[in-house]
N, C-alpha and C positions, 0 to 999 in steps of 0.2 A: 528491313529489320532495323530497329534503333540500336545504336551502339550500347554495349555493356548490358544488354537485355538478358543475357543468359546467366548472370550471377557468377558463382565460383564453381569451376569444373575440375574434377580429378580424373585423370586418365591413367589407367594401369595396363601396360602392354610391354612385353619383353622385346618387341621390335622397335629399335630406336628410330628407324625411318618413319614408322607409323606415328610415334610420339611427336617427332619433329613436324611432320606434315599437319597433324591435328592441331598442334599449338600455333603454328603459323596461320592456319585458317581461322581458328577460334579466338585468338587474342584480340581481334577487333570487336568481337561481339560479346565477349565474356568479361566480367569484372576481373577475374583472375583465372589462369589456367595452370594447374599443377600436374606435372607428368612424373611417372614413376615406372621403372621397368622391372623392379623386384616386388612381386606380390607379397612377400613376407613383411614388407614395411607397411602393409595396409592397417594393421592394428595401431601402429604408432600414428599414422596419418589421421585415423578416425578419432583417436584419443585427444589429439591436439587441435582439431578444427572440425567444422561442419561444411558440407558441400551441397550445392543446389542439385548437381547432377554428377553421377559417377559413371564413367565409361570403363568397362571391364572386358578384357580379352577372355575368350572361352578356353583357349589352349596356350600353355606356356611351354618353354623348351624342354622341361622334364617329361612332358606327356603331350605330344603335339596333335593328337587326334581324338582322344576319348572325351575331352571336355571335363574330366574329373576335377582338375585344379580349378577350373572356372566355377563349377558347381560348389566346390568347397569354399572358395572365397566369397561367392554370392551368399551362401548360407551364413558365413561369418559376418558379412556386412549387415544383413538383415537382422541378425541377432543383436547387433550393437545399435542399430537404428531402424526401427520398424517402418519409419517413414522415408527411408532412403529411396532415392530414385536412381535405379541402375540400368544403364543402357549397355547391352552386350555387344562386343565386337567379334564378329565371327566370319568364317569363310562360307562360300556358297553351299558347300556340301554339309555344313553343320546346321542347316536351318531346322532340321528335326530336333536337334539338341537344344537349339535356341527356344523353340516352342515349349519344350519341356521346362526350360529355365523360367519362362514366363509364368508357368504354373507354380513355380517355387518362389515367386516374388519379384522377378525382374520386370521392368516397365516396358521395354521395347528392345529391338536389336537392330544393328546396322551391318551390312555386308561389306567385306573387304574385296576389292577396292571400292570405296564409297563415292557417291556423287555428292559434291559439296552442297548443292541446294537441298538434297534430301536429308543430308546429315544435319544441316542447320534447322530444317523444319522439325526433325525428330527431337533435337535438343531444345528447341523453343517450346514444344508441347510438354516435354519432360520438365522443364524449368517451371512452367505454369502449374503443372501438377504438384511439384514440390511446394510451391507457394500456397496452393490450396490446402495441402496437408497441414502446413504450419498454421494457416488461419483456422482450420477446424480444431487443431490442437489448442490453440490460444483460446478459442471460444469455449471449448470444453472445460479447460482449467479455469477460465474466467467465471463461467456459470457455477462451478464448484465453489470458487472462492466467494462469490456473491451469496450463495446459499449459506456458507459458513459465517459470513459477516452480517447476515440479515438479523436485524434487531427490531423490537417494537418501540419505535420512538414516538408513537401516537401521531405521527404524520404532520405536525404543524408547530410553528412557534407561537407562543402566547405571551402577551404582555401589553399594557397600555401606559406603563410608567414613563416619565420623561426620558430616563436612561435607555429604556428599550425602544422608544420611538426614535431616539438618535441612532441606535443600532440598525433599526429597519431602514432609516434614511440612507445610511452608508451602504447597506446591502443593495438598495435600489440603484445607487450610483455605480457601484463596482461590478455588479453581477453580469451585466451585458458586455463588459470588457473582458480581456484575457489577462488582466493584471494579477500578479501573485498577491495572495492575501494571507496575513498573519493574524490569527485570532488568539487573543490573550484573555485569560480568566481562570478563576479557581476551578478545581475539580467539581463536576456536577452542575456547572452553569449552562451547559448546552452547546459546547463548542462544535461538536459533530453536527448537531442540528443546524447550526448556522452555516457550516460548510455545505451541507446538503441543500440548504435553501439557496445558497449562491449558485451551486451547480444547476439546480432546477430552474433557475431564472436566467441561466446563461444560454449562449448560442450552442453550447455543447450538451444541452439537456437531453437530447435524444441518444447520446452516447453514454458510456459507462462512468460511474463514480466508484473509485476504488479507495478503500479506507485502510490505512496501515497504522497500527499502534507501535510507534518507534520504541516505546518503553519496554515492550515485550519481546523485542528482537535482540538476541545475543550478538556479541561481537563476531562470533564465528559464522553465524547464519545471515548476517546483514546483507552481504553481496548476493547470496543465493535468493534471499527473500525479495530483494528489490530488483535485482538484475537478471535472476534466473541462472540455471546451470544446464550443462550437457550431461547426459547419462555417463556415469563413470568418472566425473570430474573429481569426486572425492569418495570416500568409503561408502557413505550412505546415499549417494546419488544414484538411485536405482532406475530412474527414468528421467527424460528431459523435463525441465521445469521452466515454465514461463514466469518471469519476474513481474512484480507489481507495476513497474514502469511500463513494461510492454503491454500488460493488461489494460492499462489506463490510456493507451494510445487513442488520440482523438477525443478523449474525455477529460475527467478531472481526477487528480491524484491528491488525496488528503492524508498528510503525514501528521498524525496526532502525537503529542508529547515529544516534539522535536528537541526540546531543551535537554532531554536525557542522553542525547548522542555524545559519545566521546569525541575528542578532537580528531583522531584518525578517521572515524566514520564521517564526521562533518566534512573532511577533506574529500572523501570518496563521493559523498552526496553532491558537493559543490561541483566537482568535475563533471558529473553526469548532467547537472542542470546547465552548466555553461556550454557543454558540447551538444546538448540535446540529443544524446545518443548513449546507448548502454552496450555492454558486451557481456554475454553470458559466461559464467565461469566454465573453463574448459574449452573455450573457443577463442578465435581471434577475429571473429566476425562482428563488426559494429552494426548495431540496429538503431536506426533513427527513431525517435519518439516525439510525438506532438501531444503535450499535456498542458492542462491548466493546473497550476500548483496552488494548493491551499494547505497551510500549516497551522498548528495550534500548540499551545503550551500553557502551563500554569506557573512557569518559572520566569523570573525577571531577566530576559535575554539581554537587555541593554546594560544592566549591571554586570551580567556575566561576561560581556565583551570587555568591560573595564578590568575585570578580574582575570582575563585571558583564559576563560573556560568556554567561551563561545566565539567562533570566528566572526569578525566584523564583516568580511566580504560575503559570508553566507547570510548573515542578517540582512545586508543590503539586497541580496538576491531574493529573499523570501518575503520581505515586508514592504512591497510597493504601496500597499494599503494595510493599515492596522485597524482591527476592530477590538475594542475592549468590552468584554461582557461583564456587567455588574453582578456581584454576589446577591443572593436572594435577600439577605438582610438589608440591602440598600434599595430594594424595590418591593417593599412590603405591600404596597397597594396592589401588586399583582398576585399576592397569595390567594385571595378569594377565587379569582378566575382560574388560577392553576389548580387549586384544590377541587373545584367543581368539575373541571375537565378530567382530572384523574379519577375522581369518584365515579363519574359516568362511564369512563373507560373500563374500570375494574368491575363495576356492576354488570356490564355486558360480558366481560371475560369470564366471570365466575357465576353468570346466569342468576343474578340476584335481582329482586325488585328494586325500583328506584330508591335511593337513599340520599337524604339531604344532610346538610351540615348546620348545626345550630350555633348560636352566638358564642356559647362557652367553648365549643370546639375551635371556632375560628379565632377567638381571643387567645387560646392556648397556642395556636400556630403563629400568630403575630408576635407573641411575646418570646418565642423561641429564637435562638440565634442561627439555626440551620447551617452548621459548619459544612455539611455535605451538600448544601444548596438544593437545586431542583431535584436532583437524583434522590437525595435523602427525603424530600417531601413526597416524591412519588412512592418510594418504598414504605414510608410511614402510612400513607393512605391505603396502599395495597394491604398492609398488615391489618389496618383498622377495618377495612371492608371484609376481609376474610373472617375476622373474629366477631364482627358486629351481628347482633341478634335482632335489633330493632330496625326502625325506619329512619333513624337519625344518628349522626355521629356527634358526640358531645365531648366535653373535656375528658371524661373518664376513658373514652376510646383511644386517647393519646396519652395515657398514663406514663408510657415509657419516655415520652418527651419531658414530662414533668420530673421524672427520676433523673434524667440527664441534667436538667436545669438545677435541681436540688443538689446534685453532686458538685456542679461547678460553683454554686453559690456558697457551699459549705466547705470548699477546699481550704485547709488551714493556710494562713498567710505565713510568709517566711519570718522567722524570729528576728528581732531587731539586731541581734548580734551576729547575724549571718552576713559575712562580707564577700561571699563568692560572687564575682561580678556577673557571671552567667545567670545565677539564681536570682540576683537582685534585678537584672534586666528583664528576665522572664516575669517576675512578680509585678514589676511596674507596667509592662506591656499588658498583662492580664487585667490589671486594675483599670487601665485606660480603655480597654475593650469593653469591660463590664460597665464602666461609667457611661459610655456612649452606646450602650445596648447593641454592641456588635458592629457599629458603623465604622468601617475601616478608615474612611476619609477623615472623619472627625478625630478618631483616635490618633491617626498619623500626624495630623496637624498639631494636636496637643503635645505629642511626643517629639515634635520637631523633626519628623522623618517624612520622606516621600512615601507614597502608597507602595511602590515597588520595594523600598527598603523594609517597610513594615511586613509585607508579605514574606520576604526572605527570612525575617526573624521569626515569624509565625511558623514557617516550615521548619526552621532550625530547632525551635523549642517544642514543636508538636502541639501548638495551641490551636 
């Protein structure tokens, strides 16, 4: 038997000689051996840790023959942890009671005095059983999470513009490595799609891809969501939960909107990444994890480091390679291909005959700024397909885009006597964006700003 193969073992018996003998024998083979002679401490022990195997005496000093205390504590253990692996310690004459206990959830029993080899064999089998329970539980929760996360991403990345060809080239280089990747881009540019493409081309492609929206996780649920928890760890913890890190073991973990994390949560995330292990809330057991980390955000992380709102050491940890996704307005040559792809997809989805896109409809799309990027284009085409009565989509089928443009073009400019700096800056930025038809790079150059600085101001003013 290899050393430390048995994991963490809890032994409850009111006979100190039994406890001492068992600990001396097992400490060579177990990661940790905890002994306790007072069964009333079982609730405390179960609340504060998890155990691979629990050895439980059938009879305690209060009642040395009936086994009632043993049955009571067995039931108590199984209620708290349905996957608990309990080995009963019993005298030869109690075998009939032990068989009854097996029917109530115990895994096996050993007779006092035990043979060392037989005890080790029993515990080895029990430890393997516990691991199989945990694997099944992890797979069950992972499948539930995958079903919840499943979205229709139309299955592929589309684009032939120079900026997208550059993105594809970076993906080709980085995908087969295990390097951490940071994807930067505005909302709706397809950051998750890029993350999935990296995973699908990686050596981990046959394992799981787990997606986590960091912007949707509250401070209080952060550790539970990412690291998991034990039943009873807090008020609403009604069952053991597998965290996203554990789910993603041997696969890829995608942390979207990582720029939204507060500094305390950034620290907790960094610790897990550095140690490559996590600990479920309510336990002291460290769980090693092997993940490929992919992160994404629409926020200027480098500027946030200078502003002390994002940890520099965390940025170094997550951005071994950076991929910058261009907004749709900077890759207009891809609009026809994207439009036709979405049209074909929604015709199939809504069981409509083939529908084409005429020149007026395409021109309307090209002249629009697409603040919501590809996601907005996708939704616009879905709406048009649903409402379309003919065989072609024309300018009139995208009247809602025209209204949006009309509203922007006719927004009243700031009066000349308005000296509010924020209002003046917002007005100047809007004029620069309009002048360059939504081209962020050109607008930033004219304003004397970096692209990241301009993005931050666009977010500030809601432009």
